[in-house]
N, CA, C and O atoms as a GROMACS GRO file, in nm:
protein
  464
    1MET      N    1  22.487  -3.043   6.335
    1MET     CA    2  22.440  -3.093   6.209
    1MET      C    3  22.298  -3.147   6.222
    1MET      O    4  22.215  -3.128   6.133
    2LYS      N    5  22.272  -3.215   6.333
    2LYS     CA    6  22.141  -3.268   6.355
    2LYS      C    7  22.038  -3.156   6.361
    2LYS      O    8  21.926  -3.167   6.311
    3ARG      N    9  22.080  -3.047   6.424
    3ARG     CA   10  21.989  -2.934   6.439
    3ARG      C   11  21.959  -2.872   6.302
    3ARG      O   12  21.844  -2.835   6.277
    4SER      N   13  22.056  -2.860   6.216
    4SER     CA   14  22.034  -2.800   6.084
    4SER      C   15  21.944  -2.888   5.998
    4SER      O   16  21.867  -2.837   5.917
    5ARG      N   17  21.950  -3.019   6.016
    5ARG     CA   18  21.859  -3.108   5.944
    5ARG      C   19  21.716  -3.091   5.993
    5ARG      O   20  21.622  -3.097   5.915
    6ARG      N   21  21.701  -3.070   6.124
    6ARG     CA   22  21.568  -3.049   6.180
    6ARG      C   23  21.506  -2.920   6.127
    6ARG      O   24  21.384  -2.914   6.108
    7LEU      N   25  21.584  -2.818   6.102
    7LEU     CA   26  21.533  -2.689   6.056
    7LEU      C   27  21.519  -2.683   5.904
    7LEU      O   28  21.449  -2.597   5.851
    8PHE      N   29  21.585  -2.774   5.835
    8PHE     CA   30  21.581  -2.770   5.689
    8PHE      C   31  21.441  -2.797   5.634
    8PHE      O   32  21.392  -2.720   5.552
    9LEU      N   33  21.377  -2.903   5.677
    9LEU     CA   34  21.244  -2.940   5.626
    9LEU      C   35  21.139  -2.833   5.658
    9LEU      O   36  21.065  -2.794   5.568
   10PRO      N   37  21.129  -2.782   5.782
   10PRO     CA   38  21.033  -2.674   5.806
   10PRO      C   39  21.065  -2.548   5.724
   10PRO      O   40  20.974  -2.478   5.680
   11GLY      N   41  21.191  -2.520   5.705
   11GLY     CA   42  21.230  -2.404   5.623
   11GLY      C   43  21.184  -2.418   5.479
   11GLY      O   44  21.132  -2.324   5.420
   12VAL      N   45  21.202  -2.539   5.423
   12VAL     CA   46  21.157  -2.565   5.286
   12VAL      C   47  21.005  -2.552   5.277
   12VAL      O   48  20.953  -2.497   5.180
   13ILE      N   49  20.935  -2.603   5.377
   13ILE     CA   50  20.788  -2.595   5.378
   13ILE      C   51  20.743  -2.448   5.385
   13ILE      O   52  20.650  -2.409   5.315
   14ILE      N   53  20.807  -2.369   5.469
   14ILE     CA   54  20.771  -2.227   5.482
   14ILE      C   55  20.794  -2.153   5.351
   14ILE      O   56  20.711  -2.074   5.308
   15VAL      N   57  20.908  -2.179   5.286
   15VAL     CA   58  20.937  -2.114   5.158
   15VAL      C   59  20.836  -2.158   5.053
   15VAL      O   60  20.790  -2.075   4.974
   16ALA      N   61  20.801  -2.286   5.050
   16ALA     CA   62  20.704  -2.336   4.952
   16ALA      C   63  20.566  -2.272   4.975
   16ALA      O   64  20.499  -2.234   4.879
   17VAL      N   65  20.526  -2.262   5.100
   17VAL     CA   66  20.396  -2.200   5.132
   17VAL      C   67  20.398  -2.053   5.092
   17VAL      O   68  20.300  -2.003   5.037
   18TYR      N   69  20.508  -1.985   5.119
   18TYR     CA   70  20.518  -1.843   5.082
   18TYR      C   71  20.502  -1.825   4.931
   18TYR      O   72  20.426  -1.740   4.886
   19PHE      N   73  20.574  -1.905   4.853
   19PHE     CA   74  20.564  -1.892   4.708
   19PHE      C   75  20.426  -1.934   4.656
   19PHE      O   76  20.379  -1.880   4.556
   20ALA      N   77  20.363  -2.028   4.723
   20ALA     CA   78  20.228  -2.066   4.682
   20ALA      C   79  20.129  -1.953   4.710
   20ALA      O   80  20.034  -1.932   4.634
   21MET      N   81  20.152  -1.879   4.818
   21MET     CA   82  20.060  -1.771   4.856
   21MET      C   83  20.086  -1.644   4.775
   21MET      O   84  19.992  -1.582   4.726
   22ALA      N   85  20.212  -1.604   4.761
   22ALA     CA   86  20.241  -1.471   4.707
   22ALA      C   87  20.324  -1.471   4.580
   22ALA      O   88  20.331  -1.368   4.514
   23GLY      N   89  20.384  -1.578   4.542
   23GLY     CA   90  20.476  -1.575   4.430
   23GLY      C   91  20.421  -1.644   4.307
   23GLY      O   92  20.329  -1.725   4.315
   24GLY      N   93  20.478  -1.610   4.195
   24GLY     CA   94  20.444  -1.678   4.072
   24GLY      C   95  20.317  -1.626   4.007
   24GLY      O   96  20.248  -1.538   4.060
   25ASP      N   97  20.287  -1.682   3.891
   25ASP     CA   98  20.170  -1.640   3.815
   25ASP      C   99  20.041  -1.703   3.866
   25ASP      O  100  19.932  -1.652   3.837
   26HIS      N  101  20.050  -1.810   3.939
   26HIS     CA  102  19.931  -1.882   3.984
   26HIS      C  103  19.924  -1.884   4.136
   26HIS      O  104  19.893  -1.988   4.195
   27SER      N  105  19.951  -1.772   4.199
   27SER     CA  106  19.949  -1.767   4.345
   27SER      C  107  19.806  -1.752   4.396
   27SER      O  108  19.714  -1.725   4.319
   28VAL      N  109  19.790  -1.770   4.524
   28VAL     CA  110  19.659  -1.755   4.587
   28VAL      C  111  19.611  -1.611   4.572
   28VAL      O  112  19.492  -1.588   4.550
   29LEU      N  113  19.701  -1.514   4.583
   29LEU     CA  114  19.663  -1.373   4.567
   29LEU      C  115  19.614  -1.344   4.425
   29LEU      O  116  19.517  -1.270   4.406
   30ASP      N  117  19.681  -1.402   4.327
   30ASP     CA  118  19.636  -1.385   4.189
   30ASP      C  119  19.500  -1.450   4.167
   30ASP      O  120  19.414  -1.395   4.097
   31ALA      N  121  19.479  -1.565   4.228
   31ALA     CA  122  19.349  -1.632   4.216
   31ALA      C  123  19.240  -1.547   4.280
   31ALA      O  124  19.129  -1.538   4.227
   32ARG      N  125  19.269  -1.486   4.394
   32ARG     CA  126  19.171  -1.400   4.462
   32ARG      C  127  19.138  -1.278   4.376
   32ARG      O  128  19.021  -1.240   4.362
   33ARG      N  129  19.241  -1.217   4.317
   33ARG     CA  130  19.218  -1.102   4.228
   33ARG      C  131  19.135  -1.142   4.107
   33ARG      O  132  19.047  -1.068   4.065
   34ALA      N  133  19.163  -1.259   4.053
   34ALA     CA  134  19.088  -1.307   3.937
   34ALA      C  135  18.942  -1.332   3.974
   34ALA      O  136  18.852  -1.302   3.895
   35GLU      N  137  18.916  -1.386   4.093
   35GLU     CA  138  18.778  -1.408   4.138
   35GLU      C  139  18.705  -1.276   4.156
   35GLU      O  140  18.588  -1.264   4.118
   36ASP      N  141  18.772  -1.176   4.212
   36ASP     CA  142  18.711  -1.044   4.229
   36ASP      C  143  18.680  -0.980   4.094
   36ASP      O  144  18.573  -0.921   4.074
   37GLU      N  145  18.773  -0.993   4.002
   37GLU     CA  146  18.752  -0.938   3.867
   37GLU      C  147  18.637  -1.010   3.797
   37GLU      O  148  18.557  -0.947   3.727
   38LEU      N  149  18.629  -1.141   3.814
   38LEU     CA  150  18.520  -1.219   3.755
   38LEU      C  151  18.385  -1.176   3.813
   38LEU      O  152  18.288  -1.161   3.739
   39ALA      N  153  18.378  -1.155   3.944
   39ALA     CA  154  18.253  -1.111   4.007
   39ALA      C  155  18.213  -0.973   3.955
   39ALA      O  156  18.095  -0.949   3.929
   40ALA      N  157  18.309  -0.882   3.940
   40ALA     CA  158  18.278  -0.748   3.889
   40ALA      C  159  18.231  -0.756   3.744
   40ALA      O  160  18.139  -0.684   3.704
   41THR      N  161  18.294  -0.842   3.666
   41THR     CA  162  18.254  -0.858   3.526
   41THR      C  163  18.114  -0.917   3.515
   41THR      O  164  18.036  -0.875   3.430
   42ARG      N  165  18.083  -1.013   3.600
   42ARG     CA  166  17.948  -1.071   3.599
   42ARG      C  167  17.842  -0.968   3.639
   42ARG      O  168  17.734  -0.964   3.581
   43ALA      N  169  17.874  -0.884   3.737
   43ALA     CA  170  17.780  -0.778   3.777
   43ALA      C  171  17.758  -0.679   3.663
   43ALA      O  172  17.645  -0.638   3.638
   44GLU      N  173  17.865  -0.642   3.596
   44GLU     CA  174  17.854  -0.551   3.482
   44GLU      C  175  17.773  -0.615   3.370
   44GLU      O  176  17.694  -0.548   3.304
   45THR      N  177  17.794  -0.744   3.347
   45THR     CA  178  17.718  -0.816   3.245
   45THR      C  179  17.569  -0.816   3.277
   45THR      O  180  17.486  -0.795   3.189
   46ARG      N  181  17.535  -0.840   3.404
   46ARG     CA  182  17.393  -0.836   3.444
   46ARG      C  183  17.334  -0.698   3.422
   46ARG      O  184  17.220  -0.686   3.376
   47ARG      N  185  17.410  -0.592   3.454
   47ARG     CA  186  17.362  -0.456   3.435
   47ARG      C  187  17.338  -0.427   3.286
   47ARG      O  188  17.238  -0.366   3.250
   48VAL      N  189  17.431  -0.471   3.202
   48VAL     CA  190  17.417  -0.448   3.058
   48VAL      C  191  17.299  -0.527   3.003
   48VAL      O  192  17.227  -0.476   2.917
   49HIS      N  193  17.277  -0.649   3.051
   49HIS     CA  194  17.162  -0.728   3.005
   49HIS      C  195  17.031  -0.661   3.044
   49HIS      O  196  16.936  -0.661   2.966
   50ARG      N  197  17.025  -0.605   3.166
   50ARG     CA  198  16.904  -0.532   3.206
   50ARG      C  199  16.881  -0.411   3.116
   50ARG      O  200  16.767  -0.382   3.078
   51GLN      N  201  16.989  -0.342   3.082
   51GLN     CA  202  16.977  -0.226   2.994
   51GLN      C  203  16.930  -0.268   2.855
   51GLN      O  204  16.847  -0.202   2.794
   52ILE      N  205  16.984  -0.378   2.805
   52ILE     CA  206  16.943  -0.429   2.674
   52ILE      C  207  16.795  -0.466   2.676
   52ILE      O  208  16.722  -0.434   2.583
   53ASP      N  209  16.750  -0.535   2.782
   53ASP     CA  210  16.609  -0.571   2.793
   53ASP      C  211  16.520  -0.447   2.794
   53ASP      O  212  16.415  -0.445   2.731
   54SER      N  213  16.563  -0.345   2.866
   54SER     CA  214  16.487  -0.221   2.872
   54SER      C  215  16.479  -0.155   2.735
   54SER      O  216  16.373  -0.107   2.695
   55LEU      N  217  16.589  -0.153   2.664
   55LEU     CA  218  16.590  -0.092   2.530
   55LEU      C  219  16.506  -0.173   2.432
   55LEU      O  220  16.438  -0.116   2.346
   56ARG      N  221  16.510  -0.306   2.444
   56ARG     CA  222  16.426  -0.389   2.356
   56ARG      C  223  16.278  -0.364   2.382
   56ARG      O  224  16.197  -0.359   2.289
   57ALA      N  225  16.242  -0.349   2.510
   57ALA     CA  226  16.102  -0.319   2.543
   57ALA      C  227  16.062  -0.183   2.489
   57ALA      O  228  15.950  -0.166   2.440
   58ARG      N  229  16.152  -0.087   2.496
   58ARG     CA  230  16.122   0.046   2.443
   58ARG      C  231  16.106   0.042   2.291
   58ARG      O  232  16.016   0.106   2.237
   59ILE      N  233  16.192  -0.033   2.223
   59ILE     CA  234  16.182  -0.047   2.078
   59ILE      C  235  16.049  -0.112   2.041
   59ILE      O  236  15.981  -0.067   1.949
   60ALA      N  237  16.013  -0.218   2.113
   60ALA     CA  238  15.886  -0.285   2.085
   60ALA      C  239  15.770  -0.190   2.107
   60ALA      O  240  15.674  -0.188   2.029
   61GLY      N  241  15.777  -0.110   2.213
   61GLY     CA  242  15.671  -0.013   2.239
   61GLY      C  243  15.662   0.091   2.130
   61GLY      O  244  15.551   0.129   2.090
   62LEU      N  245  15.775   0.138   2.081
   62LEU     CA  246  15.773   0.238   1.974
   62LEU      C  247  15.721   0.179   1.843
   62LEU      O  248  15.657   0.249   1.765
   63ARG      N  249  15.747   0.050   1.820
   63ARG     CA  250  15.697  -0.013   1.697
   63ARG      C  251  15.548  -0.040   1.704
   63ARG      O  252  15.479  -0.034   1.602
   64GLU      N  253  15.497  -0.071   1.822
   64GLU     CA  254  15.357  -0.114   1.834
   64GLU      C  255  15.262  -0.002   1.876
   64GLU      O  256  15.144  -0.007   1.840
   65ASP      N  257  15.309   0.097   1.949
   65ASP     CA  258  15.221   0.200   2.005
   65ASP      C  259  15.247   0.333   1.934
   65ASP      O  260  15.351   0.396   1.955
   66ASP      N  261  15.150   0.374   1.851
   66ASP     CA  262  15.167   0.498   1.775
   66ASP      C  263  15.173   0.621   1.866
   66ASP      O  264  15.246   0.716   1.836
   67GLU      N  265  15.098   0.620   1.975
   67GLU     CA  266  15.100   0.734   2.067
   67GLU      C  267  15.237   0.748   2.133
   67GLU      O  268  15.287   0.859   2.152
   68MET      N  269  15.297   0.636   2.168
   68MET     CA  270  15.430   0.639   2.229
   68MET      C  271  15.532   0.691   2.127
   68MET      O  272  15.621   0.769   2.162
   69LEU      N  273  15.520   0.647   2.003
   69LEU     CA  274  15.610   0.693   1.898
   69LEU      C  275  15.594   0.843   1.874
   69LEU      O  276  15.693   0.914   1.858
   70GLU      N  277  15.469   0.890   1.874
   70GLU     CA  278  15.445   1.033   1.854
   70GLU      C  279  15.503   1.115   1.969
   70GLU      O  280  15.567   1.218   1.947
   71ARG      N  281  15.482   1.069   2.092
   71ARG     CA  282  15.535   1.140   2.208
   71ARG      C  283  15.688   1.146   2.202
   71ARG      O  284  15.748   1.249   2.231
   72TYR      N  285  15.749   1.035   2.163
   72TYR     CA  286  15.896   1.031   2.152
   72TYR      C  287  15.944   1.129   2.045
   72TYR      O  288  16.040   1.202   2.068
   73ALA      N  289  15.878   1.130   1.930
   73ALA     CA  290  15.919   1.221   1.822
   73ALA      C  291  15.900   1.366   1.862
   73ALA      O  292  15.982   1.452   1.827
   74ARG      N  293  15.794   1.396   1.935
   74ARG     CA  294  15.770   1.534   1.980
   74ARG      C  295  15.876   1.577   2.081
   74ARG      O  296  15.932   1.686   2.071
   75GLU      N  297  15.902   1.491   2.180
   75GLU     CA  298  15.996   1.528   2.285
   75GLU      C  299  16.141   1.531   2.236
   75GLU      O  300  16.217   1.622   2.270
   76ARG      N  301  16.177   1.433   2.158
   76ARG     CA  302  16.318   1.419   2.117
   76ARG      C  303  16.355   1.512   2.001
   76ARG      O  304  16.461   1.573   2.002
   77TYR      N  305  16.266   1.521   1.902
   77TYR     CA  306  16.300   1.593   1.780
   77TYR      C  307  16.217   1.719   1.757
   77TYR      O  308  16.238   1.789   1.657
   78GLY      N  309  16.124   1.749   1.846
   78GLY     CA  310  16.044   1.870   1.832
   78GLY      C  311  15.944   1.863   1.719
   78GLY      O  312  15.907   1.967   1.663
   79PHE      N  313  15.898   1.744   1.683
   79PHE     CA  314  15.799   1.731   1.576
   79PHE      C  315  15.666   1.791   1.621
   79PHE      O  316  15.631   1.788   1.739
   80ILE      N  317  15.593   1.847   1.524
   80ILE     CA  318  15.461   1.903   1.552
   80ILE      C  319  15.364   1.857   1.444
   80ILE      O  320  15.406   1.815   1.336
   81ARG      N  321  15.237   1.865   1.475
   81ARG     CA  322  15.134   1.834   1.376
   81ARG      C  323  15.102   1.959   1.296
   81ARG      O  324  15.138   2.070   1.334
   82ASP      N  325  15.033   1.939   1.183
   82ASP     CA  326  14.990   2.054   1.102
   82ASP      C  327  14.899   2.142   1.186
   82ASP      O  328  14.809   2.094   1.254
   83GLY      N  329  14.925   2.272   1.180
   83GLY     CA  330  14.843   2.368   1.253
   83GLY      C  331  14.889   2.392   1.396
   83GLY      O  332  14.832   2.478   1.464
   84GLU      N  333  14.989   2.321   1.442
   84GLU     CA  334  15.040   2.342   1.578
   84GLU      C  335  15.162   2.434   1.573
   84GLU      O  336  15.228   2.446   1.470
   85TYR      N  337  15.189   2.497   1.685
   85TYR     CA  338  15.307   2.582   1.698
   85TYR      C  339  15.397   2.523   1.805
   85TYR      O  340  15.350   2.471   1.906
   86LEU      N  341  15.526   2.533   1.781
   86LEU     CA  342  15.623   2.482   1.877
   86LEU      C  343  15.686   2.600   1.949
   86LEU      O  344  15.743   2.689   1.887
   87TYR      N  345  15.675   2.600   2.081
   87TYR     CA  346  15.736   2.703   2.163
   87TYR      C  347  15.851   2.639   2.239
   87TYR      O  348  15.832   2.543   2.313
   88ARG      N  349  15.968   2.694   2.221
   88ARG     CA  350  16.086   2.645   2.294
   88ARG      C  351  16.120   2.748   2.400
   88ARG      O  352  16.139   2.866   2.370
   89ILE      N  353  16.128   2.702   2.521
   89ILE     CA  354  16.161   2.789   2.633
   89ILE      C  355  16.299   2.749   2.682
   89ILE      O  356  16.323   2.633   2.715
   90SER      N  357  16.388   2.845   2.686
   90SER     CA  358  16.523   2.815   2.732
   90SER      C  359  16.554   2.900   2.854
   90SER      O  360  16.492   3.003   2.878
   91GLU      N  361  16.650   2.854   2.930
   91GLU     CA  362  16.693   2.926   3.049
   91GLU      C  363  16.769   3.051   3.005
   91GLU      O  364  16.848   3.045   2.911
   92PRO      N  365  16.746   3.164   3.072
   92PRO     CA  366  16.822   3.284   3.035
   92PRO      C  367  16.970   3.267   3.070
   92PRO      O  368  17.005   3.203   3.169
   93GLU      N  369  17.053   3.326   2.988
   93GLU     CA  370  17.196   3.319   3.014
   93GLU      C  371  17.232   3.414   3.127
   93GLU      O  372  17.176   3.523   3.135
   94PRO      N  373  17.323   3.376   3.214
   94PRO     CA  374  17.361   3.466   3.324
   94PRO      C  375  17.429   3.591   3.270
   94PRO      O  376  17.506   3.586   3.173
   95VAL      N  377  17.401   3.704   3.334
   95VAL     CA  378  17.458   3.832   3.293
   95VAL      C  379  17.572   3.866   3.388
   95VAL      O  380  17.557   3.855   3.510
   96ALA      N  381  17.683   3.909   3.333
   96ALA     CA  382  17.797   3.947   3.416
   96ALA      C  383  17.766   4.075   3.491
   96ALA      O  384  17.691   4.159   3.442
   97GLN      N  385  17.823   4.092   3.611
   97GLN     CA  386  17.799   4.211   3.693
   97GLN      C  387  17.842   4.337   3.620
   97GLN      O  388  17.776   4.440   3.634
   98GLU      N  389  17.950   4.333   3.543
   98GLU     CA  390  17.996   4.451   3.470
   98GLU      C  391  17.890   4.499   3.373
   98GLU      O  392  17.868   4.619   3.359
   99GLU      N  393  17.823   4.404   3.307
   99GLU     CA  394  17.718   4.441   3.213
   99GLU      C  395  17.602   4.507   3.285
   99GLU      O  396  17.542   4.600   3.232
  100VAL      N  397  17.571   4.460   3.404
  100VAL     CA  398  17.460   4.518   3.480
  100VAL      C  399  17.494   4.660   3.519
  100VAL      O  400  17.408   4.748   3.509
  101ARG      N  401  17.616   4.686   3.564
  101ARG     CA  402  17.657   4.820   3.605
  101ARG      C  403  17.661   4.915   3.486
  101ARG      O  404  17.627   5.032   3.499
  102ASP      N  405  17.703   4.865   3.370
  102ASP     CA  406  17.714   4.951   3.252
  102ASP      C  407  17.580   4.979   3.187
  102ASP      O  408  17.568   5.073   3.108
  103THR      N  409  17.480   4.902   3.219
  103THR     CA  410  17.348   4.922   3.160
  103THR      C  411  17.280   5.039   3.228
  103THR      O  412  17.271   5.041   3.351
  104PRO      N  413  17.233   5.138   3.152
  104PRO     CA  414  17.169   5.253   3.216
  104PRO      C  415  17.037   5.213   3.281
  104PRO      O  416  16.961   5.133   3.227
  105SER      N  417  17.012   5.270   3.395
  105SER     CA  418  16.887   5.241   3.463
  105SER      C  419  16.776   5.326   3.404
  105SER      O  420  16.803   5.423   3.332
  106ILE      N  421  16.654   5.291   3.433
  106ILE     CA  422  16.540   5.366   3.383
  106ILE      C  423  16.541   5.509   3.437
  106ILE      O  424  16.498   5.602   3.368
  107LEU      N  425  16.589   5.529   3.561
  107LEU     CA  426  16.594   5.663   3.619
  107LEU      C  427  16.693   5.751   3.543
  107LEU      O  428  16.664   5.867   3.515
  108ARG      N  429  16.810   5.697   3.511
  108ARG     CA  430  16.907   5.774   3.433
  108ARG      C  431  16.851   5.808   3.296
  108ARG      O  432  16.874   5.917   3.244
  109TRP      N  433  16.778   5.717   3.240
  109TRP     CA  434  16.720   5.740   3.109
  109TRP      C  435  16.616   5.851   3.117
  109TRP      O  436  16.611   5.938   3.030
  110LEU      N  437  16.532   5.848   3.221
  110LEU     CA  438  16.431   5.952   3.237
  110LEU      C  439  16.496   6.088   3.262
  110LEU      O  440  16.451   6.189   3.208
  111ARG      N  441  16.601   6.090   3.343
  111ARG     CA  442  16.670   6.217   3.369
  111ARG      C  443  16.732   6.272   3.242
  111ARG      O  444  16.730   6.393   3.218
  112SER      N  445  16.788   6.185   3.161
  112SER     CA  446  16.848   6.233   3.037
  112SER      C  447  16.742   6.289   2.944
  112SER      O  448  16.770   6.381   2.866
  113ARG      N  449  16.622   6.238   2.950
  113ARG     CA  450  16.512   6.290   2.868
  113ARG      C  451  16.465   6.425   2.921
  113ARG      O  452  16.424   6.511   2.843
  114ASP      N  453  16.471   6.444   3.054
  114ASP     CA  454  16.429   6.571   3.112
  114ASP      C  455  16.526   6.682   3.074
  114ASP      O  456  16.486   6.798   3.062
  115ASP      N  457  16.654   6.647   3.053
  115ASP     CA  458  16.753   6.746   3.016
  115ASP      C  459  16.732   6.796   2.874
  115ASP      O  460  16.781   6.904   2.840
  116MET      N  461  16.664   6.724   2.794
  116MET     CA  462  16.645   6.760   2.654
  116MET      C  463  16.548   6.871   2.639
  116MET      O  464  16.521   6.914   2.527
   0.00000   0.00000   0.00000
């Protein structure tokens, strides 16, 4: 009996420490996760604030600098001045190998003309 009393108090302490560390809604592990989430949220907030500052500076530049506004309108919307021409250059679309094989070559075309 004496021995069981000696083990009772350390057992209760071990169980209490375990539940403080891993159990319940307010455990040490939950607090650690909350701190990590808070740090990630603060980092994201700083990134968004930098982006907002950059956009505000761009808006101010577009409002105050006519050349910047013109360049933006030309690049973004393809605006041109009177008397100017707009040339749009696009990448050629890839051609399938079957189309290349089915397309007559210049030599076949010349030979077909010689047969006439």
